[in-house]
C-alpha positions as CSV (number, residue, x, y, z in Angstrom):
1,M,-28.3,143.9,56.3
2,K,-31.6,144.4,58.5
3,V,-30.1,144.1,61.0
4,F,-27.6,147.0,60.1
5,Q,-30.5,148.5,58.8
6,T,-32.4,149.1,62.0
7,I,-30.0,150.1,63.9
8,L,-29.0,152.8,61.6
9,F,-32.6,154.5,61.8
10,L,-32.5,153.6,65.6
11,L,-29.5,156.1,65.5
12,L,-31.4,158.2,63.3
13,I,-34.0,158.7,66.1
14,V,-31.5,158.7,68.9
15,S,-29.7,161.1,67.3
16,T,-32.8,163.5,66.9
17,C,-33.6,163.5,70.4
18,A,-30.4,163.8,72.1
19,A,-28.9,166.0,69.8
20,E,-29.7,168.7,72.3
21,F,-28.4,167.3,75.6
22,I,-25.1,166.4,73.6
23,I,-23.7,169.6,73.1
24,D,-24.9,172.8,74.5
25,E,-25.3,175.0,71.5
26,K,-26.4,178.3,73.6
27,D,-23.7,181.3,74.2
28,S,-22.6,182.6,77.5
29,L,-21.6,186.0,75.6
30,I,-24.7,188.7,75.6
31,E,-25.1,189.7,71.9
32,L,-27.3,192.1,70.3
33,E,-30.3,190.4,69.2
34,S,-29.5,191.6,65.5
35,T,-26.6,189.8,65.6
36,R,-27.2,186.1,66.8
37,F,-27.1,183.6,64.1
38,K,-30.9,182.5,62.8
39,P,-31.5,180.4,60.4
40,N,-33.0,181.0,56.9
41,P,-35.9,177.7,56.9
42,T,-35.8,178.0,52.9
43,A,-31.9,177.9,52.5
44,S,-31.5,175.2,55.2
45,L,-34.0,173.0,53.6
46,I,-32.3,173.3,49.8
47,L,-28.7,172.6,51.9
48,S,-31.1,169.4,53.3
49,L,-32.3,168.1,49.3
50,A,-28.4,169.3,48.3
51,V,-26.4,168.0,50.4
52,P,-27.0,164.6,53.0
53,G,-27.0,166.6,56.8
54,G,-27.0,169.6,55.0
55,G,-30.1,171.4,56.3
56,Q,-28.6,170.6,59.6
57,I,-25.4,171.1,60.1
58,Y,-26.1,175.2,58.5
59,N,-28.8,175.0,61.3
60,R,-26.2,173.7,63.7
61,K,-27.4,170.7,64.9
62,Y,-23.9,168.5,64.1
63,V,-24.6,165.9,65.3
64,K,-27.7,165.7,63.8
65,G,-26.1,166.2,60.3
66,A,-23.5,164.0,60.6
67,C,-25.7,160.9,61.6
68,L,-27.5,161.8,59.0
69,I,-24.7,162.1,56.6
70,L,-23.3,158.5,57.7
71,I,-27.2,157.2,56.8
72,E,-27.0,159.1,53.2
73,S,-24.2,158.0,52.5
74,Y,-24.6,154.4,53.5
75,L,-27.5,154.0,51.1
76,I,-26.5,155.8,48.4
77,Y,-23.6,153.0,48.8
78,A,-26.2,149.9,49.4
79,I,-28.1,151.4,46.7
80,Y,-25.3,151.6,44.2
81,D,-23.7,148.2,45.2
82,N,-26.8,146.2,45.4
83,Q,-27.6,147.4,41.2
84,T,-24.1,146.8,40.5
85,I,-24.8,143.1,41.8
86,A,-27.8,142.4,40.3
87,S,-26.6,143.5,36.7
88,D,-23.9,141.1,37.0
89,L,-26.6,138.2,37.7
90,L,-28.3,139.2,34.6
91,D,-25.3,139.3,32.3
92,L,-24.2,135.4,34.6
93,R,-27.8,134.5,34.1
94,D,-28.4,135.5,30.6
95,E,-25.9,133.2,29.3
96,L,-27.0,130.4,31.2
97,D,-30.1,128.0,29.4
98,P,-33.5,128.6,31.5
99,E,-34.5,125.0,31.7
100,S,-31.1,124.8,33.9
101,F,-30.5,124.2,38.0
102,E,-28.4,127.5,38.1
103,Y,-30.7,129.8,35.3
104,A,-32.8,129.5,38.3
105,Y,-30.6,129.9,40.9
106,Y,-29.0,133.5,39.8
107,K,-32.5,134.4,38.9
108,G,-33.3,133.8,42.7
109,K,-30.1,135.6,43.8
110,F,-31.0,138.8,40.9
111,E,-34.8,139.5,42.6
112,K,-33.0,139.6,46.1
113,H,-30.5,142.2,45.1
114,I,-33.2,144.1,43.0
115,D,-35.5,143.8,46.0
116,A,-32.8,145.1,48.7
117,R,-32.2,148.2,46.0
118,N,-35.7,148.8,46.0
119,D,-35.7,149.6,49.9
120,N,-33.2,150.8,50.5
121,I,-34.1,153.5,47.6
122,W,-37.7,153.4,49.6
123,L,-35.4,153.4,53.1
124,Y,-33.5,157.0,51.4
125,I,-36.4,158.5,50.2
126,G,-38.0,158.5,54.1
127,V,-34.5,159.2,55.5
128,K,-34.2,162.4,52.8
129,L,-37.8,163.5,53.6
130,F,-37.1,163.0,56.8
131,S,-33.8,165.0,56.4
132,V,-35.9,168.0,54.5
133,V,-38.6,168.3,57.2
134,D,-36.6,168.5,60.1
135,A,-34.3,170.8,58.7
136,F,-37.1,173.1,57.6
137,V,-39.1,172.3,60.9
138,D,-35.4,173.4,63.2
139,A,-34.9,176.3,61.3
140,H,-38.0,177.4,62.4
141,L,-37.9,177.2,65.9
142,Y,-34.1,177.7,66.6
143,T,-34.8,180.7,68.4
144,F,-37.6,178.7,70.5
145,D,-36.1,178.1,73.7
146,E,-34.8,182.4,73.4
147,E,-37.9,183.6,73.2
148,M,-39.9,180.6,75.6
149,N,-37.5,181.9,78.2
150,E,-39.4,184.8,79.3
151,K,-40.7,183.5,82.8
152,F,-44.5,182.6,83.5
153,T,-45.8,183.5,86.6
154,L,-48.1,181.6,89.3
155,D,-49.4,183.4,92.2
156,L,-52.2,182.7,94.7
157,T,-54.6,185.4,96.2
158,W,-57.1,185.7,98.0
159,K,-60.9,188.2,97.5
160,H,-63.4,187.8,99.9
161,Q,-62.5,184.4,101.7
162,T,-61.8,182.7,98.5
163,P,-59.0,181.2,97.1
164,Y,-57.6,182.2,93.2
165,L,-54.7,180.8,91.7
166,V,-53.3,183.6,88.9
167,L,-51.2,181.6,86.1
168,Q,-50.1,184.8,83.9
169,I,-48.2,183.8,80.7
170,P,-46.2,186.6,78.7
171,F,-46.7,186.2,75.0
172,N,-44.5,187.9,72.5
């Protein structure tokens, strides 16, 4: 179970870093700036809170969205499954004599599933928080690459027999 959770966490990190390289989201057609899609950060945040991966899909980050859908769905299932098993073990344990070996055995298994459920809840909260913040920041930075495409210039000039390196960066 821990290995699977570690793999899911690594998948989340890799998808975040590699999503830009997997899907080329830039259009080759020249469009007017006013007609280009620009996501609303608030809508992205709300969608990410409401639907697993919703904010990422709204921001057109499909790989990240798919990974978050898988990870959040798995965590919801794991929380439900551990709670169901723990509830069944509690019912089974309550039917036994508190001094018996079986009572202690089922108590240990019950506590193990409750701990696993709690770990999955905390992990889900962390993934959901990451998803919301990531969607919000992605929406804000959606046009960052386009805005930074303006070239800076680097010139070597000479004044009074002294070389000067001049860097010009356009700021809008």
